[in-house]
Each structure stands twice: as C-alpha cells, then as structure tokens.
mmCIF file of the N, C-alpha and C atoms, coordinates in Angstrom:
data_MODEL
# 
_entry.id   MODEL 
# 
loop_
_atom_site.group_PDB 
_atom_site.id 
_atom_site.type_symbol 
_atom_site.label_atom_id 
_atom_site.label_alt_id 
_atom_site.label_comp_id 
_atom_site.label_asym_id 
_atom_site.label_entity_id 
_atom_site.label_seq_id 
_atom_site.pdbx_PDB_ins_code 
_atom_site.Cartn_x 
_atom_site.Cartn_y 
_atom_site.Cartn_z 
_atom_site.occupancy 
_atom_site.B_iso_or_equiv 
_atom_site.pdbx_formal_charge 
_atom_site.auth_seq_id 
_atom_site.auth_comp_id 
_atom_site.auth_asym_id 
_atom_site.auth_atom_id 
_atom_site.pdbx_PDB_model_num 
ATOM 1   N N  . UNK A 1 1  ? 0.735  -1.084 -0.015  1.00 0.00 ? 1  UNK A N  1 
ATOM 2   C CA . UNK A 1 1  ? -0.113 0.017  0.054   1.00 0.00 ? 1  UNK A CA 1 
ATOM 3   C C  . UNK A 1 1  ? 0.872  1.315  -0.068  1.00 0.00 ? 1  UNK A C  1 
ATOM 4   N N  . UNK A 1 2  ? 0.394  2.236  -0.650  1.00 0.00 ? 2  UNK A N  1 
ATOM 5   C CA . UNK A 1 2  ? 0.903  3.548  -0.577  1.00 0.00 ? 2  UNK A CA 1 
ATOM 6   C C  . UNK A 1 2  ? 0.434  4.633  0.218   1.00 0.00 ? 2  UNK A C  1 
ATOM 7   N N  . UNK A 1 3  ? 1.146  5.292  0.842   1.00 0.00 ? 3  UNK A N  1 
ATOM 8   C CA . UNK A 1 3  ? 0.735  6.408  1.640   1.00 0.00 ? 3  UNK A CA 1 
ATOM 9   C C  . UNK A 1 3  ? 0.180  7.461  0.789   1.00 0.00 ? 3  UNK A C  1 
ATOM 10  N N  . UNK A 1 4  ? -0.764 8.179  1.171   1.00 0.00 ? 4  UNK A N  1 
ATOM 11  C CA . UNK A 1 4  ? -1.470 9.241  0.379   1.00 0.00 ? 4  UNK A CA 1 
ATOM 12  C C  . UNK A 1 4  ? -0.723 10.573 0.470   1.00 0.00 ? 4  UNK A C  1 
ATOM 13  N N  . UNK A 1 5  ? 0.126  10.646 1.445   1.00 0.00 ? 5  UNK A N  1 
ATOM 14  C CA . UNK A 1 5  ? 0.993  11.816 1.746   1.00 0.00 ? 5  UNK A CA 1 
ATOM 15  C C  . UNK A 1 5  ? 2.113  11.539 1.044   1.00 0.00 ? 5  UNK A C  1 
ATOM 16  N N  . UNK A 1 6  ? 2.706  10.476 0.549   1.00 0.00 ? 6  UNK A N  1 
ATOM 17  C CA . UNK A 1 6  ? 3.952  10.197 -0.106  1.00 0.00 ? 6  UNK A CA 1 
ATOM 18  C C  . UNK A 1 6  ? 4.147  11.074 -1.295  1.00 0.00 ? 6  UNK A C  1 
ATOM 19  N N  . UNK A 1 7  ? 5.194  11.534 -1.592  1.00 0.00 ? 7  UNK A N  1 
ATOM 20  C CA . UNK A 1 7  ? 5.527  12.308 -2.831  1.00 0.00 ? 7  UNK A CA 1 
ATOM 21  C C  . UNK A 1 7  ? 6.096  11.536 -3.778  1.00 0.00 ? 7  UNK A C  1 
ATOM 22  N N  . UNK A 1 8  ? 5.862  11.699 -5.048  1.00 0.00 ? 8  UNK A N  1 
ATOM 23  C CA . UNK A 1 8  ? 6.371  10.947 -6.166  1.00 0.00 ? 8  UNK A CA 1 
ATOM 24  C C  . UNK A 1 8  ? 7.600  11.722 -6.599  1.00 0.00 ? 8  UNK A C  1 
ATOM 25  N N  . UNK A 1 9  ? 8.776  11.015 -6.854  1.00 0.00 ? 9  UNK A N  1 
ATOM 26  C CA . UNK A 1 9  ? 9.855  11.682 -7.295  1.00 0.00 ? 9  UNK A CA 1 
ATOM 27  C C  . UNK A 1 9  ? 9.726  12.149 -8.657  1.00 0.00 ? 9  UNK A C  1 
ATOM 28  N N  . UNK A 1 10 ? 10.570 13.337 -9.036  1.00 0.00 ? 10 UNK A N  1 
ATOM 29  C CA . UNK A 1 10 ? 10.334 13.848 -10.342 1.00 0.00 ? 10 UNK A CA 1 
ATOM 30  C C  . UNK A 1 10 ? 10.906 12.933 -11.462 1.00 0.00 ? 10 UNK A C  1 
ATOM 31  N N  . UNK A 1 11 ? 11.747 11.999 -11.213 1.00 0.00 ? 11 UNK A N  1 
ATOM 32  C CA . UNK A 1 11 ? 12.372 11.101 -12.015 1.00 0.00 ? 11 UNK A CA 1 
ATOM 33  C C  . UNK A 1 11 ? 11.193 10.120 -12.465 1.00 0.00 ? 11 UNK A C  1 
ATOM 34  N N  . UNK A 1 12 ? 10.362 9.682  -11.400 1.00 0.00 ? 12 UNK A N  1 
ATOM 35  C CA . UNK A 1 12 ? 9.240  8.771  -11.664 1.00 0.00 ? 12 UNK A CA 1 
ATOM 36  C C  . UNK A 1 12 ? 8.176  9.383  -12.416 1.00 0.00 ? 12 UNK A C  1 
ATOM 37  N N  . UNK A 1 13 ? 7.861  10.703 -12.241 1.00 0.00 ? 13 UNK A N  1 
ATOM 38  C CA . UNK A 1 13 ? 6.954  11.364 -13.205 1.00 0.00 ? 13 UNK A CA 1 
ATOM 39  C C  . UNK A 1 13 ? 7.355  11.524 -14.393 1.00 0.00 ? 13 UNK A C  1 
ATOM 40  N N  . UNK A 1 14 ? 8.610  11.898 -14.773 1.00 0.00 ? 14 UNK A N  1 
ATOM 41  C CA . UNK A 1 14 ? 9.164  11.798 -16.211 1.00 0.00 ? 14 UNK A CA 1 
ATOM 42  C C  . UNK A 1 14 ? 9.187  10.486 -16.715 1.00 0.00 ? 14 UNK A C  1 
ATOM 43  N N  . UNK A 1 15 ? 9.563  9.462  -15.957 1.00 0.00 ? 15 UNK A N  1 
ATOM 44  C CA . UNK A 1 15 ? 9.521  7.877  -16.577 1.00 0.00 ? 15 UNK A CA 1 
ATOM 45  C C  . UNK A 1 15 ? 8.146  7.571  -16.900 1.00 0.00 ? 15 UNK A C  1 
ATOM 46  N N  . UNK A 1 16 ? 7.147  7.954  -16.169 1.00 0.00 ? 16 UNK A N  1 
ATOM 47  C CA . UNK A 1 16 ? 5.662  7.695  -16.501 1.00 0.00 ? 16 UNK A CA 1 
ATOM 48  C C  . UNK A 1 16 ? 5.328  8.467  -17.908 1.00 0.00 ? 16 UNK A C  1 
ATOM 49  N N  . UNK A 1 17 ? 5.631  9.612  -17.850 1.00 0.00 ? 17 UNK A N  1 
ATOM 50  C CA . UNK A 1 17 ? 5.388  10.446 -19.032 1.00 0.00 ? 17 UNK A CA 1 
ATOM 51  C C  . UNK A 1 17 ? 5.999  9.744  -20.336 1.00 0.00 ? 17 UNK A C  1 
ATOM 52  N N  . UNK A 1 18 ? 7.139  9.200  -20.128 1.00 0.00 ? 18 UNK A N  1 
ATOM 53  C CA . UNK A 1 18 ? 7.902  8.578  -21.328 1.00 0.00 ? 18 UNK A CA 1 
ATOM 54  C C  . UNK A 1 18 ? 7.307  7.269  -21.617 1.00 0.00 ? 18 UNK A C  1 
ATOM 55  N N  . UNK A 1 19 ? 6.844  6.523  -20.664 1.00 0.00 ? 19 UNK A N  1 
ATOM 56  C CA . UNK A 1 19 ? 6.242  5.338  -20.802 1.00 0.00 ? 19 UNK A CA 1 
ATOM 57  C C  . UNK A 1 19 ? 4.922  5.478  -21.623 1.00 0.00 ? 19 UNK A C  1 
ATOM 58  N N  . UNK A 1 20 ? 4.206  6.564  -21.232 1.00 0.00 ? 20 UNK A N  1 
ATOM 59  C CA . UNK A 1 20 ? 3.009  6.865  -21.925 1.00 0.00 ? 20 UNK A CA 1 
ATOM 60  C C  . UNK A 1 20 ? 3.095  7.229  -23.464 1.00 0.00 ? 20 UNK A C  1 
ATOM 61  N N  . UNK A 1 21 ? 4.176  8.040  -23.704 1.00 0.00 ? 21 UNK A N  1 
ATOM 62  C CA . UNK A 1 21 ? 4.613  8.523  -25.067 1.00 0.00 ? 21 UNK A CA 1 
ATOM 63  C C  . UNK A 1 21 ? 5.088  7.204  -25.878 1.00 0.00 ? 21 UNK A C  1 
ATOM 64  N N  . UNK A 1 22 ? 5.734  6.419  -25.411 1.00 0.00 ? 22 UNK A N  1 
ATOM 65  C CA . UNK A 1 22 ? 6.048  5.309  -25.993 1.00 0.00 ? 22 UNK A CA 1 
ATOM 66  C C  . UNK A 1 22 ? 5.009  4.408  -26.410 1.00 0.00 ? 22 UNK A C  1 
ATOM 67  N N  . UNK A 1 23 ? 4.216  4.052  -25.495 1.00 0.00 ? 23 UNK A N  1 
ATOM 68  C CA . UNK A 1 23 ? 3.022  3.369  -25.777 1.00 0.00 ? 23 UNK A CA 1 
ATOM 69  C C  . UNK A 1 23 ? 2.005  3.858  -26.607 1.00 0.00 ? 23 UNK A C  1 
ATOM 70  N N  . UNK A 1 24 ? 1.821  5.206  -26.732 1.00 0.00 ? 24 UNK A N  1 
ATOM 71  C CA . UNK A 1 24 ? 1.026  6.165  -27.590 1.00 0.00 ? 24 UNK A CA 1 
ATOM 72  C C  . UNK A 1 24 ? 1.660  5.988  -28.935 1.00 0.00 ? 24 UNK A C  1 
ATOM 73  N N  . UNK A 1 25 ? 2.946  5.940  -29.204 1.00 0.00 ? 25 UNK A N  1 
ATOM 74  C CA . UNK A 1 25 ? 3.569  5.780  -30.419 1.00 0.00 ? 25 UNK A CA 1 
ATOM 75  C C  . UNK A 1 25 ? 3.315  4.525  -31.009 1.00 0.00 ? 25 UNK A C  1 
ATOM 76  N N  . UNK A 1 26 ? 3.446  3.506  -30.148 1.00 0.00 ? 26 UNK A N  1 
ATOM 77  C CA . UNK A 1 26 ? 3.243  2.095  -30.752 1.00 0.00 ? 26 UNK A CA 1 
ATOM 78  C C  . UNK A 1 26 ? 1.834  1.917  -31.207 1.00 0.00 ? 26 UNK A C  1 
ATOM 79  N N  . UNK A 1 27 ? 1.051  2.394  -30.404 1.00 0.00 ? 27 UNK A N  1 
ATOM 80  C CA . UNK A 1 27 ? -0.495 2.271  -30.733 1.00 0.00 ? 27 UNK A CA 1 
ATOM 81  C C  . UNK A 1 27 ? -0.652 3.016  -32.105 1.00 0.00 ? 27 UNK A C  1 
ATOM 82  N N  . UNK A 1 28 ? -0.267 4.477  -32.185 1.00 0.00 ? 28 UNK A N  1 
ATOM 83  C CA . UNK A 1 28 ? -0.770 5.155  -33.161 1.00 0.00 ? 28 UNK A CA 1 
ATOM 84  C C  . UNK A 1 28 ? -0.135 4.774  -34.629 1.00 0.00 ? 28 UNK A C  1 
ATOM 85  N N  . UNK A 1 29 ? 1.246  4.477  -34.509 1.00 0.00 ? 29 UNK A N  1 
ATOM 86  C CA . UNK A 1 29 ? 1.953  3.845  -35.629 1.00 0.00 ? 29 UNK A CA 1 
ATOM 87  C C  . UNK A 1 29 ? 1.453  2.546  -36.157 1.00 0.00 ? 29 UNK A C  1 
ATOM 88  N N  . UNK A 1 30 ? 0.970  1.749  -35.230 1.00 0.00 ? 30 UNK A N  1 
ATOM 89  C CA . UNK A 1 30 ? 0.431  0.423  -35.672 1.00 0.00 ? 30 UNK A CA 1 
ATOM 90  C C  . UNK A 1 30 ? -0.949 0.516  -36.133 1.00 0.00 ? 30 UNK A C  1 
ATOM 91  N N  . UNK A 1 31 ? -1.852 1.452  -35.783 1.00 0.00 ? 31 UNK A N  1 
ATOM 92  C CA . UNK A 1 31 ? -3.139 1.529  -36.135 1.00 0.00 ? 31 UNK A CA 1 
ATOM 93  C C  . UNK A 1 31 ? -2.929 2.458  -37.589 1.00 0.00 ? 31 UNK A C  1 
ATOM 94  N N  . UNK A 1 32 ? -2.187 3.324  -37.596 1.00 0.00 ? 32 UNK A N  1 
ATOM 95  C CA . UNK A 1 32 ? -2.015 3.965  -38.945 1.00 0.00 ? 32 UNK A CA 1 
ATOM 96  C C  . UNK A 1 32 ? -1.464 3.097  -39.998 1.00 0.00 ? 32 UNK A C  1 
ATOM 97  N N  . UNK A 1 33 ? -0.432 2.241  -39.571 1.00 0.00 ? 33 UNK A N  1 
ATOM 98  C CA . UNK A 1 33 ? 0.098  1.193  -40.575 1.00 0.00 ? 33 UNK A CA 1 
ATOM 99  C C  . UNK A 1 33 ? -0.884 0.291  -41.150 1.00 0.00 ? 33 UNK A C  1 
ATOM 100 N N  . UNK A 1 34 ? -1.824 -0.200 -40.015 1.00 0.00 ? 34 UNK A N  1 
ATOM 101 C CA . UNK A 1 34 ? -2.829 -1.344 -40.685 1.00 0.00 ? 34 UNK A CA 1 
ATOM 102 C C  . UNK A 1 34 ? -3.939 -0.514 -41.534 1.00 0.00 ? 34 UNK A C  1 
ATOM 103 N N  . UNK A 1 35 ? -4.240 0.786  -41.240 1.00 0.00 ? 35 UNK A N  1 
ATOM 104 C CA . UNK A 1 35 ? -4.992 1.505  -42.211 1.00 0.00 ? 35 UNK A CA 1 
ATOM 105 C C  . UNK A 1 35 ? -4.326 1.628  -43.443 1.00 0.00 ? 35 UNK A C  1 
ATOM 106 N N  . UNK A 1 36 ? -3.147 1.871  -43.472 1.00 0.00 ? 36 UNK A N  1 
ATOM 107 C CA . UNK A 1 36 ? -2.317 1.980  -44.807 1.00 0.00 ? 36 UNK A CA 1 
ATOM 108 C C  . UNK A 1 36 ? -2.364 0.646  -45.567 1.00 0.00 ? 36 UNK A C  1 
ATOM 109 N N  . UNK A 1 37 ? -2.183 -0.436 -44.859 1.00 0.00 ? 37 UNK A N  1 
ATOM 110 C CA . UNK A 1 37 ? -2.156 -1.741 -45.503 1.00 0.00 ? 37 UNK A CA 1 
ATOM 111 C C  . UNK A 1 37 ? -3.598 -1.975 -46.084 1.00 0.00 ? 37 UNK A C  1 
ATOM 112 N N  . UNK A 1 38 ? -4.639 -1.869 -45.478 1.00 0.00 ? 38 UNK A N  1 
ATOM 113 C CA . UNK A 1 38 ? -5.873 -1.912 -45.935 1.00 0.00 ? 38 UNK A CA 1 
ATOM 114 C C  . UNK A 1 38 ? -6.123 -1.030 -47.249 1.00 0.00 ? 38 UNK A C  1 
ATOM 115 N N  . UNK A 1 39 ? -5.751 0.185  -47.026 1.00 0.00 ? 39 UNK A N  1 
ATOM 116 C CA . UNK A 1 39 ? -5.918 1.072  -48.210 1.00 0.00 ? 39 UNK A CA 1 
ATOM 117 C C  . UNK A 1 39 ? -5.113 0.653  -49.466 1.00 0.00 ? 39 UNK A C  1 
ATOM 118 N N  . UNK A 1 40 ? -3.973 0.201  -48.982 1.00 0.00 ? 40 UNK A N  1 
ATOM 119 C CA . UNK A 1 40 ? -2.879 -0.289 -50.188 1.00 0.00 ? 40 UNK A CA 1 
ATOM 120 C C  . UNK A 1 40 ? -3.560 -1.578 -50.789 1.00 0.00 ? 40 UNK A C  1 
ATOM 121 N N  . UNK A 1 41 ? -4.109 -2.371 -49.991 1.00 0.00 ? 41 UNK A N  1 
ATOM 122 C CA . UNK A 1 41 ? -4.480 -3.625 -50.699 1.00 0.00 ? 41 UNK A CA 1 
ATOM 123 C C  . UNK A 1 41 ? -5.938 -3.278 -51.411 1.00 0.00 ? 41 UNK A C  1 
ATOM 124 N N  . UNK A 1 42 ? -6.697 -2.573 -51.038 1.00 0.00 ? 42 UNK A N  1 
ATOM 125 C CA . UNK A 1 42 ? -8.043 -2.189 -51.625 1.00 0.00 ? 42 UNK A CA 1 
ATOM 126 C C  . UNK A 1 42 ? -8.117 -1.196 -52.665 1.00 0.00 ? 42 UNK A C  1 
ATOM 127 N N  . UNK A 1 43 ? -7.089 -0.234 -52.690 1.00 0.00 ? 43 UNK A N  1 
ATOM 128 C CA . UNK A 1 43 ? -7.319 0.848  -53.611 1.00 0.00 ? 43 UNK A CA 1 
ATOM 129 C C  . UNK A 1 43 ? -6.062 0.922  -54.688 1.00 0.00 ? 43 UNK A C  1 
ATOM 130 N N  . UNK A 1 44 ? -4.886 0.643  -54.114 1.00 0.00 ? 44 UNK A N  1 
ATOM 131 C CA . UNK A 1 44 ? -3.661 0.807  -54.765 1.00 0.00 ? 44 UNK A CA 1 
ATOM 132 C C  . UNK A 1 44 ? -2.718 -0.207 -55.376 1.00 0.00 ? 44 UNK A C  1 
ATOM 133 N N  . UNK A 1 45 ? -3.291 -1.307 -55.430 1.00 0.00 ? 45 UNK A N  1 
ATOM 134 C CA . UNK A 1 45 ? -2.764 -2.606 -55.803 1.00 0.00 ? 45 UNK A CA 1 
ATOM 135 C C  . UNK A 1 45 ? -1.565 -3.037 -55.270 1.00 0.00 ? 45 UNK A C  1 
ATOM 136 N N  . UNK A 1 46 ? -1.581 -2.864 -53.867 1.00 0.00 ? 46 UNK A N  1 
ATOM 137 C CA . UNK A 1 46 ? -0.392 -3.376 -53.143 1.00 0.00 ? 46 UNK A CA 1 
ATOM 138 C C  . UNK A 1 46 ? 0.802  -2.486 -53.219 1.00 0.00 ? 46 UNK A C  1 
ATOM 139 N N  . UNK A 1 47 ? 0.668  -1.206 -53.324 1.00 0.00 ? 47 UNK A N  1 
ATOM 140 C CA . UNK A 1 47 ? 1.926  -0.387 -53.355 1.00 0.00 ? 47 UNK A CA 1 
ATOM 141 C C  . UNK A 1 47 ? 2.178  0.018  -51.802 1.00 0.00 ? 47 UNK A C  1 
ATOM 142 N N  . UNK A 1 48 ? 3.490  0.278  -51.718 1.00 0.00 ? 48 UNK A N  1 
ATOM 143 C CA . UNK A 1 48 ? 3.960  0.432  -50.310 1.00 0.00 ? 48 UNK A CA 1 
ATOM 144 C C  . UNK A 1 48 ? 3.942  1.935  -49.753 1.00 0.00 ? 48 UNK A C  1 
ATOM 145 N N  . UNK A 1 49 ? 3.545  2.903  -50.582 1.00 0.00 ? 49 UNK A N  1 
ATOM 146 C CA . UNK A 1 49 ? 3.761  4.301  -50.271 1.00 0.00 ? 49 UNK A CA 1 
ATOM 147 C C  . UNK A 1 49 ? 2.406  4.599  -49.215 1.00 0.00 ? 49 UNK A C  1 
ATOM 148 N N  . UNK A 1 50 ? 1.140  4.021  -49.375 1.00 0.00 ? 50 UNK A N  1 
ATOM 149 C CA . UNK A 1 50 ? 0.066  4.230  -48.438 1.00 0.00 ? 50 UNK A CA 1 
ATOM 150 C C  . UNK A 1 50 ? 0.527  3.934  -47.093 1.00 0.00 ? 50 UNK A C  1 
ATOM 151 N N  . UNK A 1 51 ? 1.198  2.724  -46.845 1.00 0.00 ? 51 UNK A N  1 
ATOM 152 C CA . UNK A 1 51 ? 1.719  2.347  -45.512 1.00 0.00 ? 51 UNK A CA 1 
ATOM 153 C C  . UNK A 1 51 ? 2.661  3.183  -44.841 1.00 0.00 ? 51 UNK A C  1 
ATOM 154 N N  . UNK A 1 52 ? 3.581  3.557  -45.709 1.00 0.00 ? 52 UNK A N  1 
ATOM 155 C CA . UNK A 1 52 ? 4.716  4.693  -45.443 1.00 0.00 ? 52 UNK A CA 1 
ATOM 156 C C  . UNK A 1 52 ? 3.996  5.866  -44.956 1.00 0.00 ? 52 UNK A C  1 
ATOM 157 N N  . UNK A 1 53 ? 3.211  6.474  -45.736 1.00 0.00 ? 53 UNK A N  1 
ATOM 158 C CA . UNK A 1 53 ? 2.382  7.737  -45.531 1.00 0.00 ? 53 UNK A CA 1 
ATOM 159 C C  . UNK A 1 53 ? 1.653  7.698  -44.066 1.00 0.00 ? 53 UNK A C  1 
ATOM 160 N N  . UNK A 1 54 ? 0.882  6.613  -44.078 1.00 0.00 ? 54 UNK A N  1 
ATOM 161 C CA . UNK A 1 54 ? -0.058 6.509  -42.937 1.00 0.00 ? 54 UNK A CA 1 
ATOM 162 C C  . UNK A 1 54 ? 0.738  6.432  -41.749 1.00 0.00 ? 54 UNK A C  1 
ATOM 163 N N  . UNK A 1 55 ? 1.894  5.630  -41.848 1.00 0.00 ? 55 UNK A N  1 
ATOM 164 C CA . UNK A 1 55 ? 2.836  5.478  -40.717 1.00 0.00 ? 55 UNK A CA 1 
ATOM 165 C C  . UNK A 1 55 ? 3.432  6.667  -40.105 1.00 0.00 ? 55 UNK A C  1 
ATOM 166 N N  . UNK A 1 56 ? 3.833  7.619  -41.166 1.00 0.00 ? 56 UNK A N  1 
ATOM 167 C CA . UNK A 1 56 ? 4.421  8.787  -40.879 1.00 0.00 ? 56 UNK A CA 1 
ATOM 168 C C  . UNK A 1 56 ? 3.345  9.758  -40.228 1.00 0.00 ? 56 UNK A C  1 
ATOM 169 N N  . UNK A 1 57 ? 1.995  9.677  -40.796 1.00 0.00 ? 57 UNK A N  1 
ATOM 170 C CA . UNK A 1 57 ? 1.033  10.391 -39.894 1.00 0.00 ? 57 UNK A CA 1 
ATOM 171 C C  . UNK A 1 57 ? 0.856  9.944  -38.416 1.00 0.00 ? 57 UNK A C  1 
ATOM 172 N N  . UNK A 1 58 ? 0.899  8.714  -38.320 1.00 0.00 ? 58 UNK A N  1 
ATOM 173 C CA . UNK A 1 58 ? 0.788  8.268  -36.981 1.00 0.00 ? 58 UNK A CA 1 
ATOM 174 C C  . UNK A 1 58 ? 1.902  8.681  -36.048 1.00 0.00 ? 58 UNK A C  1 
ATOM 175 N N  . UNK A 1 59 ? 3.059  8.553  -36.575 1.00 0.00 ? 59 UNK A N  1 
ATOM 176 C CA . UNK A 1 59 ? 4.411  9.001  -35.977 1.00 0.00 ? 59 UNK A CA 1 
ATOM 177 C C  . UNK A 1 59 ? 4.316  10.475 -35.604 1.00 0.00 ? 59 UNK A C  1 
ATOM 178 N N  . UNK A 1 60 ? 3.815  11.250 -36.263 1.00 0.00 ? 60 UNK A N  1 
ATOM 179 C CA . UNK A 1 60 ? 3.886  12.850 -36.266 1.00 0.00 ? 60 UNK A CA 1 
ATOM 180 C C  . UNK A 1 60 ? 2.830  12.960 -35.193 1.00 0.00 ? 60 UNK A C  1 
ATOM 181 N N  . UNK A 1 61 ? 1.695  12.391 -35.229 1.00 0.00 ? 61 UNK A N  1 
ATOM 182 C CA . UNK A 1 61 ? 0.732  12.619 -34.128 1.00 0.00 ? 61 UNK A CA 1 
ATOM 183 C C  . UNK A 1 61 ? 1.239  12.204 -32.785 1.00 0.00 ? 61 UNK A C  1 
ATOM 184 N N  . UNK A 1 62 ? 1.852  11.096 -32.673 1.00 0.00 ? 62 UNK A N  1 
ATOM 185 C CA . UNK A 1 62 ? 2.344  10.616 -31.345 1.00 0.00 ? 62 UNK A CA 1 
ATOM 186 C C  . UNK A 1 62 ? 3.469  11.728 -30.921 1.00 0.00 ? 62 UNK A C  1 
ATOM 187 N N  . UNK A 1 63 ? 4.294  12.063 -31.794 1.00 0.00 ? 63 UNK A N  1 
ATOM 188 C CA . UNK A 1 63 ? 5.462  13.082 -31.495 1.00 0.00 ? 63 UNK A CA 1 
ATOM 189 C C  . UNK A 1 63 ? 4.877  14.267 -30.923 1.00 0.00 ? 63 UNK A C  1 
ATOM 190 N N  . UNK A 1 64 ? 3.861  14.912 -31.685 1.00 0.00 ? 64 UNK A N  1 
ATOM 191 C CA . UNK A 1 64 ? 3.116  16.096 -31.212 1.00 0.00 ? 64 UNK A CA 1 
ATOM 192 C C  . UNK A 1 64 ? 2.560  15.809 -29.864 1.00 0.00 ? 64 UNK A C  1 
ATOM 193 N N  . UNK A 1 65 ? 1.767  14.847 -29.664 1.00 0.00 ? 65 UNK A N  1 
ATOM 194 C CA . UNK A 1 65 ? 1.067  14.573 -28.367 1.00 0.00 ? 65 UNK A CA 1 
ATOM 195 C C  . UNK A 1 65 ? 2.117  14.432 -27.214 1.00 0.00 ? 65 UNK A C  1 
ATOM 196 N N  . UNK A 1 66 ? 3.334  13.670 -27.391 1.00 0.00 ? 66 UNK A N  1 
ATOM 197 C CA . UNK A 1 66 ? 4.328  13.485 -26.392 1.00 0.00 ? 66 UNK A CA 1 
ATOM 198 C C  . UNK A 1 66 ? 4.957  14.791 -25.974 1.00 0.00 ? 66 UNK A C  1 
ATOM 199 N N  . UNK A 1 67 ? 5.109  15.848 -27.156 1.00 0.00 ? 67 UNK A N  1 
ATOM 200 C CA . UNK A 1 67 ? 5.656  17.020 -26.782 1.00 0.00 ? 67 UNK A CA 1 
ATOM 201 C C  . UNK A 1 67 ? 4.791  17.762 -25.507 1.00 0.00 ? 67 UNK A C  1 
ATOM 202 N N  . UNK A 1 68 ? 3.452  17.651 -26.071 1.00 0.00 ? 68 UNK A N  1 
ATOM 203 C CA . UNK A 1 68 ? 2.500  18.456 -25.088 1.00 0.00 ? 68 UNK A CA 1 
ATOM 204 C C  . UNK A 1 68 ? 2.645  17.716 -23.701 1.00 0.00 ? 68 UNK A C  1 
ATOM 205 N N  . UNK A 1 69 ? 2.647  16.362 -23.626 1.00 0.00 ? 69 UNK A N  1 
ATOM 206 C CA . UNK A 1 69 ? 2.645  15.758 -22.376 1.00 0.00 ? 69 UNK A CA 1 
ATOM 207 C C  . UNK A 1 69 ? 3.786  15.901 -21.433 1.00 0.00 ? 69 UNK A C  1 
ATOM 208 N N  . UNK A 1 70 ? 4.988  15.906 -22.201 1.00 0.00 ? 70 UNK A N  1 
ATOM 209 C CA . UNK A 1 70 ? 6.322  16.210 -21.455 1.00 0.00 ? 70 UNK A CA 1 
ATOM 210 C C  . UNK A 1 70 ? 6.600  17.468 -20.950 1.00 0.00 ? 70 UNK A C  1 
ATOM 211 N N  . UNK A 1 71 ? 5.734  18.541 -21.724 1.00 0.00 ? 71 UNK A N  1 
ATOM 212 C CA . UNK A 1 71 ? 5.816  19.867 -21.262 1.00 0.00 ? 71 UNK A CA 1 
ATOM 213 C C  . UNK A 1 71 ? 6.853  20.869 -22.224 1.00 0.00 ? 71 UNK A C  1 
ATOM 214 N N  . UNK A 1 72 ? 7.151  20.208 -23.207 1.00 0.00 ? 72 UNK A N  1 
ATOM 215 C CA . UNK A 1 72 ? 7.872  21.239 -24.058 1.00 0.00 ? 72 UNK A CA 1 
ATOM 216 C C  . UNK A 1 72 ? 7.092  21.905 -25.043 1.00 0.00 ? 72 UNK A C  1 
ATOM 217 N N  . UNK A 1 73 ? 7.247  23.091 -25.284 1.00 0.00 ? 73 UNK A N  1 
ATOM 218 C CA . UNK A 1 73 ? 6.498  23.655 -26.365 1.00 0.00 ? 73 UNK A CA 1 
ATOM 219 C C  . UNK A 1 73 ? 6.695  23.082 -27.768 1.00 0.00 ? 73 UNK A C  1 
ATOM 220 N N  . UNK A 1 74 ? 5.591  23.009 -28.528 1.00 0.00 ? 74 UNK A N  1 
ATOM 221 C CA . UNK A 1 74 ? 5.742  22.570 -29.878 1.00 0.00 ? 74 UNK A CA 1 
ATOM 222 C C  . UNK A 1 74 ? 6.745  23.399 -30.693 1.00 0.00 ? 74 UNK A C  1 
ATOM 223 N N  . UNK A 1 75 ? 7.432  22.930 -31.622 1.00 0.00 ? 75 UNK A N  1 
ATOM 224 C CA . UNK A 1 75 ? 8.267  23.617 -32.723 1.00 0.00 ? 75 UNK A CA 1 
ATOM 225 C C  . UNK A 1 75 ? 7.503  24.409 -33.508 1.00 0.00 ? 75 UNK A C  1 
ATOM 226 N N  . UNK A 1 76 ? 7.735  25.641 -33.798 1.00 0.00 ? 76 UNK A N  1 
ATOM 227 C CA . UNK A 1 76 ? 6.978  26.619 -34.428 1.00 0.00 ? 76 UNK A CA 1 
ATOM 228 C C  . UNK A 1 76 ? 7.956  26.959 -35.617 1.00 0.00 ? 76 UNK A C  1 
ATOM 229 N N  . UNK A 1 77 ? 7.591  26.785 -36.893 1.00 0.00 ? 77 UNK A N  1 
ATOM 230 C CA . UNK A 1 77 ? 8.570  27.148 -38.000 1.00 0.00 ? 77 UNK A CA 1 
ATOM 231 C C  . UNK A 1 77 ? 8.075  28.498 -38.587 1.00 0.00 ? 77 UNK A C  1 
ATOM 232 N N  . UNK A 1 78 ? 8.876  29.477 -38.603 1.00 0.00 ? 78 UNK A N  1 
ATOM 233 C CA . UNK A 1 78 ? 8.259  30.939 -39.263 1.00 0.00 ? 78 UNK A CA 1 
ATOM 234 C C  . UNK A 1 78 ? 8.975  31.128 -40.343 1.00 0.00 ? 78 UNK A C  1 
# 
C-alpha cells in the first residue's frame, strides 16, 4: 500500500510520461500502418507508399502529443 501523503519523485513522473509516450507511439503507428495496409490492398494494388504515408502520420501525431505531455512547447517554424 502507498501512503497518500507520499510524494512521487520527479524522475518517476518523467518516466511515467515517457512510458505513456512510447505506448502512444506504438498504438498510433500500428493503427495507422494497418489502415495503410488496408488502403494499399483495396485501392492501390499493393503499393507501399500508403503504408509509409499513414505510418508517418501516426508517428507525427504521437510525437506532437508527447511534446505536449512532457511539457515542451511545440516547434513553430516561421
């Protein structure tokens, strides 16, 4: 059992955030790649670019959400 007054170390908080980021990355890239595979098979005669494109979208979404979760400001290009 944990004490309700116990504090969590900053390293543990950061480790939990990174764990969530990595699991989010795996889920988003996997789901996007599966959508890309289905799209590739059904519409584009088994080409590879829909899988790569959708995996890139999943990777970008996971990266952006991880930046917000860890507390870093998103990169703004001007």
